[in-house]
BAZA-991540 format. One record per atom (N, C-alpha, C, O): x, y, z. Coordinates in steps of 0.001 Angstrom, whole numbers, padded with zeros to 6 digits, always signed. Layout:
<sites>
XYZ
...
</sites>
This chain:
<sites>
-012061+009181-018785
-010618+009009-018804
-010265+007538-018644
-010781+006867-017750
-009407+007043-019488
-008952+005657-019383
-007847+005574-018340
-006867+006317-018402
-008007+004680-017396
-006978+004449-016382
-005922+003541-017006
-006236+002439-017456
-004684+003998-017032
-003613+003276-017714
-002673+002634-016695
-001994+003328-015938
-002642+001300-016688
-001774+000540-015803
-000642-000053-016636
-000878-000567-017729
+000579+000017-016125
+001713-000551-016853
+002549-001436-015926
+002526-001283-014705
+003279-002356-016533
+004263-003155-015817
+005423-003417-016763
+005341-003096-017949
+006492-003992-016253
+007663-004266-017081
+008208-005645-016729
+008216-006041-015563
+008664-006375-017755
+009232-007702-017534
+010416-007914-018459
+010328-007692-019666
+011529-008349-017871
+012698-008724-018673
+013261-010008-018064
+013163-010234-016858
+013845-010833-018909
+014426-012078-018415
+013367-013094-018038
+012228-013012-018500
+013739-014058-017196
+012873-015198-016898
+012469-015311-015430
+011836-016295-015046
+012818-014337-014609
+012504-014450-013186
+010986-014472-012944
+010504-015213-012087
+010250-013671-013690
+008799-013590-013509
+008070-014200-014709
+007728-015382-014674
+007830-013437-015750
+007243-013998-016950
+005729-014051-016945
+005090-013454-016078
+005137-014769-017917
+003686-014760-018130
+002826-015065-016909
+001816-014385-016732
+003145-016029-016060
+002253-016272-014915
+002069-015042-014036
+000964-014772-013564
+003144-014299-013817
+003053-013093-012992
+002309-011975-013722
+001516-011253-013118
+002566-011836-015013
+001903-010790-015796
+000410-011062-015877
-000399-010161-015656
+000041-012292-016191
-001373-012648-016312
-002104-012524-014984
-003259-012100-014945
-001442-012888-013909
-002042-012783-012581
-002237-011315-012199
-003270-010947-011639
-001245-010484-012503
-001375-009062-012188
-002525-008450-012974
-003307-007674-012426
-002636-008794-014259
-003755-008275-015046
-005090-008643-014388
-005976-007799-014252
-005223-009899-013984
-006483-010354-013396
-006795-009598-012110
-007947-009230-011877
-005793-009364-011276
-006020-008611-010042
-006432-007179-010341
-007329-006640-009693
-005783-006560-011318
-006153-005199-011711
-007599-005165-012207
-008381-004304-011802
-007944-006096-013075
-009285-006111-013668
-010371-006263-012608
-011466-005723-012762
-010076-006991-011535
-011061-007185-010471
-011173-005975-009546
-012126-005874-008774
-010220-005068-009618
-010153-003986-008626
-010057-002605-009263
-009438-001703-008698
-010663-002434-010433
-010613-001148-011107
-011935-000927-011824
-012554-001874-012310
-012362+000322-011887
-013582+000661-012616
-013222+000985-014056
-012436+001902-014294
-013778+000254-015035
-013469+000556-016441
-013911+001969-016808
-014741+002564-016122
-013346+002508-017908
-012396+001868-018822
-010963+001926-018298
-010570+002870-017612
-010197+000895-018639
-008787+000892-018270
-008007+000150-019340
-008571-000619-020119
-006715+000386-019368
-005817-000367-020246
-004709-000956-019393
-004387-000439-018324
-004130-002046-019881
-003055-002721-019157
-001959-003032-020162
-002155-003829-021079
-000815-002407-019988
+000292-002539-020933
+001498-003146-020233
+001893-002709-019152
+002078-004162-020868
+003295-004765-020344
+004425-004537-021331
+004349-004959-022485
+005466-003874-020875
+006672-003692-021678
+007585-004882-021395
+008033-005070-020264
+007859-005683-022420
+008534-006957-022171
+009442-007341-023333
+009346-006793-024431
+010326-008299-023060
+011239-008781-024101
+010707-010018-024811
+011299-010460-025796
+009586-010593-024327
+009004-011767-024957
+007518-011846-024597
+007191-012082-023434
+006612-011656-025559
+005181-011671-025260
+004556-013066-025232
+003356-013195-024990
+005337-014092-025470
+004800-015455-025520
+004132-015835-024205
+004714-015677-023132
+002907-016337-024301
+002197-016822-023126
+001431-015781-022350
+000797-016102-021344
+001475-014536-022798
+000755-013470-022096
-000670-013390-022628
-000874-013431-023841
-001636-013279-021763
-003047-013313-022150
-003379-012164-023105
-002759-011104-023030
-004351-012363-024000
-004604-011394-025071
-005123-010043-024597
-005014-009053-025321
-005686-009987-023394
-006183-008699-022903
-005053-007713-022605
-005280-006508-022503
-003848-008234-022468
-002691-007393-022156
-002097-006841-023449
-001822-007589-024387
-001905-005530-023486
-001225-004907-024621
+000277-005041-024395
+000849-004348-023554
+000908-005929-025142
+002359-006117-024993
+003097-005172-025922
+002774-005057-027104
+004088-004504-025370
+004920-003571-026113
+006389-003917-025884
+006746-004413-024816
+007251-003661-026881
+008683-003931-026685
+009240-003099-025531
+008733-002021-025220
+010285-003619-024910
+010963-002839-023873
+011430-001511-024450
+012052-001498-025512
+011153-000401-023791
+011656+000886-024274
+013183+000852-024383
+013864+000239-023561
+013697+001515-025401
+015143+001499-025625
+015882+002251-024517
+015406+003249-023978
+017055+001730-024208
+017948+002379-023263
+019328+002366-023913
+019901+001294-024113
+019872+003535-024246
+021087+003582-025062
+022379+003285-024301
+023469+003609-024773
+022257+002674-023137
+023445+002333-022346
+023243+000936-021771
+022132+000406-021784
+024315+000350-021273
+024198-000929-020569
+023870-000638-019112
+024558+000143-018454
+022809-001274-018612
+022403-001033-017233
+023493-001545-016297
+023890-002706-016399
+023987-000702-015384
+025060-001139-014487
+024590-002244-013546
+023464-002213-013049
+025452-003205-013312
+025143-004294-012393
+025707-003942-011019
+026921-003917-010815
+024818-003676-010103
+025213-003311-008753
+024671-004339-007773
+023760-005099-008101
+025229-004361-006574
+024798-005329-005579
+023373-005059-005111
+022663-005982-004712
+022956-003801-005158
+021625-003429-004676
+020982-002500-005699
+021676-001815-006451
+019666-002484-005723
+018944-001615-006645
+018643-002303-007968
+019406-003149-008435
+017512-001922-008563
+017071-002505-009829
+016908-001382-010844
+015844-000772-010945
+017959-001120-011583
+017996+000025-012475
+017389-000200-013858
+017222+000784-014579
+017046-001421-014286
+016366-001562-015586
+015033-000812-015681
+014547-000564-016785
+014437-000449-014542
+013208+000355-014584
+013448+001717-015218
+012495+002414-015568
+014716+002104-015370
+015031+003381-016020
+014479+003437-017440
+014321+004524-017996
+014187+002294-018027
+013590+002259-019365
+012256+003002-019411
+011836+003460-020473
+011598+003120-018277
+010279+003762-018225
+010365+005279-018157
+009339+005955-018228
+011567+005825-018020
+011714+007262-017798
+011861+008059-019083
+011932+009286-019035
+011906+007398-020222
+012162+008083-021482
+010991+008934-021952
+009951+008982-021297
+011160+009602-023086
+010124+010511-023590
+008878+009797-024099
+007821+010419-024206
+008975+008505-024418
+007832+007764-024949
+007687+006427-024237
+008669+005804-023832
+006431+006002-024095
+006120+004672-023586
+005118+004040-024542
+003911+004061-024299
+005632+003476-025635
+004745+002905-026643
+003735+003939-027092
+004104+005076-027384
+002443+003558-027154
+001407+004495-027606
+000804+005331-026485
-000107+006121-026733
+001292+005177-025261
+000656+005808-024104
+001040+007274-023963
+002171+007666-024250
+000096+008063-023524
+000318+009462-023160
-000420+009735-021861
-001319+008981-021487
-000051+010798-021177
-000733+011133-019932
-000257+010285-018771
+000832+009712-018815
-001070+010206-017735
-000692+009509-016511
-000748+007995-016663
-001655+007450-017292
+000243+007327-016070
+000245+005861-016004
+000522+005449-014563
+001234+006136-013830
-000047+004334-014178
+000208+003755-012859
+001063+002514-013060
+000609+001523-013632
+002293+002573-012590
+003189+001422-012686
+002999+000525-011470
+002909+001005-010340
+002938-000803-011716
+002817-001779-010626
+003817-002904-010868
+003893-003451-011969
+004581-003244-009837
+005501-004375-009916
+004737-005679-010116
+003557-005776-009780
+005416-006673-010663
+004769-007947-010963
+004504-008797-009729
+003647-009680-009768
+005212-008552-008642
+005068-009413-007458
+004322-008714-006325
+004687-008859-005159
+003279-007957-006664
+002455-007327-005633
+001130-008086-005532
+000797-008911-006383
+000393-007782-004476
-000952-008327-004295
-001917-007160-004188
-001728-006265-003363
-002944-007167-005012
-003927-006085-005005
-005105-006506-004143
-005721-007546-004380
-005415-005692-003140
-006429-006057-002153
-007630-005117-002135
-008573-005346-001379
-007615-004060-002954
-008720-003106-002942
-008743-002280-004211
-007915-002470-005103
-009691-001364-004289
-009885-000571-005502
-008667+000296-005806
-008091+000927-004920
-008290+000308-007088
-007183+001130-007553
-007641+002508-008021
-006810+003356-008348
-008936+002739-008058
-009465+003965-008667
-008859+005236-008077
-008499+006156-008812
-008745+005286-006740
-008259+006502-006096
-006792+006785-006410
-006351+007930-006306
-006037+005770-006790
-004635+005991-007126
-004491+006790-008418
-003427+007344-008693
-005553+006849-009204
-005537+007640-010431
-006043+009063-010197
-005623+009983-010898
-006925+009258-009238
-007525+010580-009023
-006826+011388-007938
-007042+012595-007833
-006000+010745-007139
-005363+011457-006020
-004320+012467-006506
-003548+012187-007424
-004310+013630-005880
-003230+014594-006041
-003182+015306-007379
-004124+015259-008170
-002056+015966-007607
-001819+016762-008811
-001553+015827-009984
-000629+015016-009917
-002334+015918-011056
-002130+015002-012190
-000805+015183-012902
-000399+014319-013679
-000117+016303-012648
+001158+016536-013318
+002349+016158-012434
+003497+016415-012797
+002078+015550-011276
+003156+015257-010340
+003466+013762-010303
+002602+012929-010575
+004695+013442-009967
+005102+012059-009739
+004665+011689-008321
+005009+012386-007367
+003909+010596-008179
+003380+010200-006879
+003802+008762-006580
+003444+007834-007305
+004560+008596-005515
+005094+007301-005132
+004352+006732-003928
+003629+007443-003230
+004543+005446-003704
+004054+004831-002478
+004987+005203-001329
+006152+005538-001546
+004469+005143-000121
+005300+005408+001050
+006247+004230+001287
+005899+003075+001043
+007428+004543+001759
+008466+003531+001937
+008606+003195+003419
+009243+003926+004179
+008003+002081+003814
+008023+001693+005225
+009410+001284+005693
+009683+001286+006893
+010289+000933+004759
+011638+000509+005131
+012540+001696+005460
+013584+001532+006091
+012129+002900+005027
+012942+004103+005253
+012080+005196+005895
+011872+006248+005290
+011576+004958+007115
+010622+005905+007708
+011206+007268+008034
+010457+008237+008153
+012525+007374+008182
+013142+008648+008566
+013802+009353+007381
+014494+010357+007548
+013579+008817+006194
+014120+009430+004982
+012965+009665+004018
+012139+008779+003803
+012909+010855+003440
+011819+011126+002502
+012135+010454+001165
+012620+011076+000220
+011841+009177+001134
+012066+008386-000065
+010830+007534-000314
+010329+006866+000590
+010345+007566-001551
+009167+006793-001900
+009536+005392-002334
+010705+005010-002369
+008501+004639-002663
+008645+003259-003098
+008050+003139-004497
+006902+003526-004717
+008822+002607-005442
+008356+002545-006831
+007775+001191-007206
+007630+000894-008392
+007439+000364-006224
+006704-000861-006546
+005319-000525-007102
+004732-001296-007861
+004819+000629-006710
+003543+001136-007233
+003641+002661-007217
+003657+003278-006153
+003706+003264-008415
+003786+004721-008457
+003181+005252-009754
+003072+004535-010748
+002792+006519-009719
+002106+007148-010849
+002939+008305-011372
+003546+009049-010601
+002961+008448-012689
+003710+009553-013284
+003180+009827-014687
+002665+008923-015345
+003303+011066-015144
+002947+011375-016524
+004061+010903-017466
+005244+011100-017187
+003678+010291-018565
+004664+009848-019550
+005528+011040-019975
+004998+012093-020330
+006832+010878-019941
+007765+011934-020320
+008205+012825-019183
+009154+013593-019343
+007546+012750-018034
+007880+013611-016907
+009284+013354-016373
+009941+014261-015862
+009738+012102-016498
+011016+011723-015907
+012175+011761-016898
+013228+011177-016642
+011992+012438-018018
+013061+012537-019019
+014354+013114-018438
+015426+012618-018783
+014310+014144-017568
+015566+014633-016991
+016334+013541-016228
+017564+013520-016250
+015609+012636-015555
+016258+011531-014860
+016858+010555-015869
+017962+010045-015681
+016121+010310-016922
+016574+009422-017997
+017883+009933-018590
+018826+009168-018789
+017931+011221-018868
+019124+011809-019482
+020308+011793-018516
+021434+011498-018918
+020057+012109-017246
+021134+012109-016262
+021676+010701-016048
+022886+010506-015929
+020788+009733-016000
+021212+008347-015794
+021997+007828-016996
+023029+007176-016834
+021511+008114-018189
+022187+007639-019396
+023563+008280-019569
+024460+007678-020158
+023728+009497-019059
+025014+010186-019186
+026076+009554-018286
+027243+009469-018668
+025673+009109-017089
+026626+008522-016141
+025939+007411-015334
+025722+007572-014133
+025597+006290-015975
+024789+005269-015294
+025420+004705-014024
+024742+004571-013005
+026700+004375-014074
+027320+003776-012900
+027438+004793-011762
+027215+004453-010601
+027787+006035-012090
+027903+007068-011061
+026569+007294-010365
+026512+007400-009140
+025494+007368-011148
+024162+007583-010573
+023773+006396-009703
+023281+006581-008590
+023988+005179-010197
+023621+003982-009448
+024386+003883-008134
+023826+003478-007116
+025650+004247-008155
+026445+004173-006930
+026086+005288-005950
+026124+005084-004737
+025737+006464-006470
+025383+007573-005587
+024043+007348-004899
+023913+007586-003698
+023034+006883-005662
+021683+006772-005115
+021346+005356-004658
+020378+005175-003920
+022101+004360-005064
+021951+002952-004687
+020657+002356-005229
+020698+001380-005978
+019507+002926-004866
+018209+002436-005320
+017584+003436-006286
+017627+004645-006056
+017002+002919-007374
+016386+003829-008345
+015254+004626-007725
+014979+005743-008164
+014580+004072-006698
+013482+004820-006083
+013989+006027-005293
+013272+007017-005147
+015218+005951-004786
+015796+007133-004133
+016103+008204-005177
+015905+009394-004933
+016582+007779-006328
+016865+008709-007418
+015583+009405-007875
+015565+010623-008056
+014519+008637-008059
+013234+009223-008461
+012714+010154-007379
+012248+011253-007683
+012785+009735-006129
+012259+010536-005016
+012955+011879-004907
+012306+012903-004695
+014271+011879-005050
+015046+013093-004811
+015199+013980-006035
+015499+015167-005909
+014993+013409-007230
+015285+014170-008444
+014092+014351-009382
+014248+014936-010454
+012919+013869-009013
+011754+014023-009888
+011482+015502-010142
+011420+016285-009194
+011320+015897-011394
+011039+017305-011703
+009793+017798-010968
+008739+017164-011023
+009922+018921-010286
+008793+019459-009530
+008576+018762-008207
+007582+019015-007526
+009512+017868-007825
+009360+017128-006582
+008393+015967-006722
+007862+015722-007805
+008167+015264-005646
+007257+014124-005676
+006290+014202-004512
+006542+014872-003510
+005185+013504-004667
+004176+013376-003614
+004099+011902-003241
+004651+011050-003938
+003412+011601-002137
+003235+010228-001687
+001752+009907-001574
+000957+010746-001148
+001389+008701-001953
+000000+008276-001763
-000327+008276-000265
+000569+008105+000562
-001596+008464+000087
-001970+008488+001504
-001515+007233+002247
-001448+006140+001684
-001211+007423+003504
-000736+006332+004349
-001763+005199+004371
-002956+005442+004547
-001309+003998+004197
-002191+002829+004276
-002675+002305+002944
-003107+001155+002863
-002618+003117+001886
-003094+002646+000587
-002193+001557+000028
-002677+000560-000509
-000898+001743+000151
+000068+000748-000310
+000885+000323+000907
+001532+001154+001544
+000855-000965+001227
+001514-001432+002443
+002584-002480+002145
+002456-003280+001218
+003619-002452+002938
+004754-003370+002851
+004414-004599+003693
+004218-004477+004903
+004342-005781+003075
+003892-006972+003810
+004756-007238+005038
+004236-007437+006136
+006063-007242+004855
+006959-007646+005942
+006958-006628+007079
+006984-007006+008250
+006928-005340+006739
+007021-004308+007768
+005670-003890+008338
+005591-003503+009504
+004605-003961+007541
+003337-003394+007980
+002217-004405+008165
+001225-004104+008828
+002352-005590+007599
+001300-006599+007732
+001688-007719+008684
+000870-008159+009491
+002911-008178+008598
+003367-009318+009388
+003433-008936+010864
+004059-007932+011204
+002800-009714+011754
+002884-009403+013192
+004328-009387+013681
+005176-010119+013170
+004594-008552+014666
+005930-008447+015253
+006309-009742+015969
+005476-010374+016619
+007577-010124+015839
+008048-011319+016543
+007878-011151+018045
+008171-010073+018563
+007413-012177+018775
+007153-013553+018348
+005714-013823+017921
+005344-014978+017712
+004883-012761+017786
+003486-012994+017417
+003358-013624+016033
+002393-014339+015761
+004343-013358+015146
+004278-013940+013810
+004436-015461+013842
+004134-016126+012851
+004899-016022+014949
+004976-017479+015088
+003581-018090+015234
+003367-019254+014894
+002650-017307+015733
+001347-017867+016108
+000174-017254+015362
-000912-017834+015333
+000375-016093+014760
-000715-015404+014071
-000336-015122+012631
+000785-014704+012341
-001283-015356+011730
-001069-014975+010331
-001206-013466+010196
-001864-012819+011011
-000588-012914+009170
-000697-011477+008920
-002143-011113+008600
-002742-011737+007725
-002723-010125+009278
-004095-009710+008958
-004143-008923+007654
-003173-008259+007287
-005255-008997+006970
-005434-008234+005739
-005509-006749+006076
-006245-006369+006986
-004770-005902+005369
-004768-004469+005686
-006151-003836+005498
-006830-004095+004504
-006554-003016+006447
-007807-002281+006327
-007604-001098+005380
-006615-000374+005493
-008514-000908+004475
-008462+000193+003516
-007231+000129+002613
-006905+001112+001947
-006542-001015+002582
-005385-001152+001717
-005795-001397+000279
-006845-001984+000018
-004976-000954-000646
-005234-001156-002069
-004215-002120-002676
-004555-002978-003491
-002962-001958-002260
-001868-002749-002819
-000942-003157-001674
-000639-002358-000789
-000497-004414-001708
+000496-004890-000751
+001745-005266-001540
+001681-006044-002491
+002886-004702-001130
+004133-004938-001849
+005009-005916-001062
+004878-006052+000155
+005905-006593-001784
+006691-007668-001182
+008184-007528-001485
+008787-008476-001989
+008793-006386-001197
+010241-006289-001431
+011029-007006-000341
+010795-006775+000846
+011940-007854-000724
+012895-008455+000195
+012347-009401+001236
+011495-009014+002036
+012816-010629+001243
+012561-011537+002352
+011327-012404+002240
+011390-013607+002492
+010202-011810+001864
+008954-012568+001755
+008295-012232+000424
+008119-011059+000097
+007935-013240-000336
+007228-013072-001590
+005784-013525-001410
+005480-014177-000411
+004880-013205-002337
+003508-013701-002199
+003443-015218-002030
+002646-015722-001239
+004289-015954-002781
+004285-017410-002657
+004630-017836-001230
+004068-018798-000706
+005562-017107-000609
+005967-017420+000760
+004836-017136+001732
+004574-017921+002644
+004164-016001+001529
+003053-015648+002420
+001943-016695+002341
+001306-017004+003348
+001715-017230+001166
+000653-018224+000995
+001006-019532+001698
+000175-020110+002398
+002237-019994+001511
+002623-021303+002053
+003150-021229+003474
+003174-022239+004176
+003579-020035+003915
+004199-019902+005215
+005682-020209+005146
+006181-020666+004118
+006382-019958+006238
+007822-020168+006260
+008569-018897+005929
+008292-017838+006493
+009525-019004+005006
+010319-017853+004567
+010908-018202+003208
+010854-019362+002799
+011458-017246+002514
+012055-017514+001210
+013158-018558+001361
+014049-018424+002200
+013082-019601+000534
+014058-020675+000601
+013638-021815+001503
+014219-022899+001452
+012627-021578+002334
+012098-022640+003191
+010572-022497+003308
+009996-022578+004393
+009944-022280+002140
+008496-022131+002084
+007809-023405+002588
+008253-024517+002305
+006727-023223+003335
+005943-024355+003810
+006490-025031+005047
+005913-026012+005517
+007585-024533+005586
+008194-025149+006763
+007310-024897+007986
+006704-023833+008109
+007241-025875+008885
+006452-025705+010105
+007259-024919+011138
+008479-024802+011025
+006574-024388+012137
+007259-023658+013196
+008230-024576+013940
+009340-024170+014287
+007805-025805+014180
+008677-026764+014865
+009973-026974+014067
+011064-026981+014637
+009845-027142+012763
+011025-027326+011907
+011883-026059+011877
+013112-026119+011896
+011207-024921+011830
+011916-023638+011808
+012817-023493+013033
+013984-023123+012910
+012278-023784+014202
+013046-023649+015436
+014161-024702+015495
+015281-024410+015914
+013839-025924+015074
+014814-027009+015133
+016016-026766+014222
+017107-027274+014479
+015814-025988+013158
+016868-025765+012168
+017747-024559+012461
+018569-024183+011626
+017592-023947+013625
+018335-022711+013904
+019846-022924+013825
+020566-022043+013355
+020329-024068+014272
+021774-024316+014246
+022293-024502+012825
+023466-024247+012553
+021425-024944+011921
+021808-025177+010525
+021270-024090+009604
+021087-024325+008409
+021017-022919+010141
+020429-021816+009371
+021368-021391+008238
+022582-021562+008345
+020811-020837+007150
+021653-020333+006060
+022594-019243+006547
+022238-018458+007426
+023772-019192+005988
+024777-018216+006396
+024256-016791+006264
+024529-015941+007111
+023494-016533+005183
+023011-015173+004939
+022008-014696+005986
+021718-013502+006060
+021474-015612+006798
+020530-015215+007843
+021226-014489+008994
+020579-013756+009742
+022528-014684+009141
+023239-014010+010219
+022966-014643+011570
+023090-015858+011726
+022597-013832+012540
+022432-014299+013918
+021245-015241+014071
+020331-015267+013246
+021288-016009+015146
+020172-016908+015451
+018891-016115+015688
+017807-016538+015287
+019024-014974+016335
+017839-014149+016607
+017193-013678+015306
+015971-013707+015160
+018027-013246+014368
+017494-012792+013084
+016803-013941+012365
+015724-013762+011801
+017416-015114+012381
+016802-016279+011744
+015457-016607+012388
+014472-016825+011682
+015407-016644+013698
+014178-017038+014382
+013030-016072+014102
+011870-016481+014052
+013348-014799+013919
+012295-013805+013611
+011695-014024+012228
+010550-013642+011985
+012451-014635+011322
+012037-014759+009928
+011150-015976+009713
+011599-017039+009284
+009877-015779+010028
+008905-016871+009873
+007525-016257+009637
+007192-015216+010204
+006728-016914+008796
+005344-016480+008579
+004404-017665+008669
+004755-018785+008299
+003217-017403+009159
+002137-018388+009081
+001486-018275+007701
+001490-017190+007118
+000929-019361+007164
+000205-019255+005881
-000875-018183+005944
-001618-018089+006921
-000952-017374+004886
-001823-016195+004881
-002908-016359+003825
-002647-016210+002632
-004119-016664+004266
-005209-017036+003358
-005615-015900+002426
-005929-016144+001261
-005614-014652+002924
-006090-013553+002064
-005158-013287+000903
-005600-012785-000130
-003866-013612+001040
-002942-013480-000083
-003312-014497-001162
-003330-014164-002347
-003604-015728-000759
-004021-016755-001726
-005315-016365-002422
-005476-016616-003617
-006246-015749-001685
-007528-015344-002278
-007343-014256-003333
-008051-014237-004340
-006390-013349-003101
-006210-012202-003990
-005241-012496-005129
-005441-012017-006245
-004194-013275-004867
-003088-013469-005806
-003405-014634-006745
-002836-015718-006615
-004311-014403-007683
-004761-015440-008611
-005264-014804-009884
-005563-013610-009921
-005355-015606-010925
-005928-015100-012191
-007434-015011-012060
-008113-014611-013006
</sites>
């Protein structure tokens, strides 16, 4: 069986460096045979090993909301280029730290399987930074979203909540620890994060970086918008903190030490 990995790219926020880096991480952490497909609006600069396919059509304008990333709805249609069967979707800004093989063999092959959502521990909602689904399985979601895109986006806020609650036949979650949230599960609790770098997850396969800290930030230390800043500078700047940081306490908690294992993994 060919293990099928997919990703999606639109606009200029990520682009070829992220796509090429993700391919390289996948190739180092998967047992062949496998395929790697990127659905994108511009294939320029993407390495030849990647099968580039046009963005799947979406017959509506994606609603612009303050929260949530609904362009991923393009993946829910009846077709995904030439692919059939199960695919493993991975966001472009993740770090792969272990074998992906078990993510293809785990659970019911006909079920939608999401990563656990560390940000919502008391709500049964998965995380779609890394999730597996059979091509065409999410067509009912595609049709419901296309019929009333703004209503769906406002009701569910995040597309992963929509997938979690409305996936045909329900959804399953990958075992605890396989996919970890860097900020919530890897970064030491304040004030230990001032003095200790985040340890590499044991038995982890994928580390995701939603909100606040990106792989680049983890490598250089600091926080988004102030990458590479020293702890001394971080503390000294509390009075001049960005408005969006809110309270001084919240600002002071937002700091990381440079994380060597992220640099080792997040490369071509």
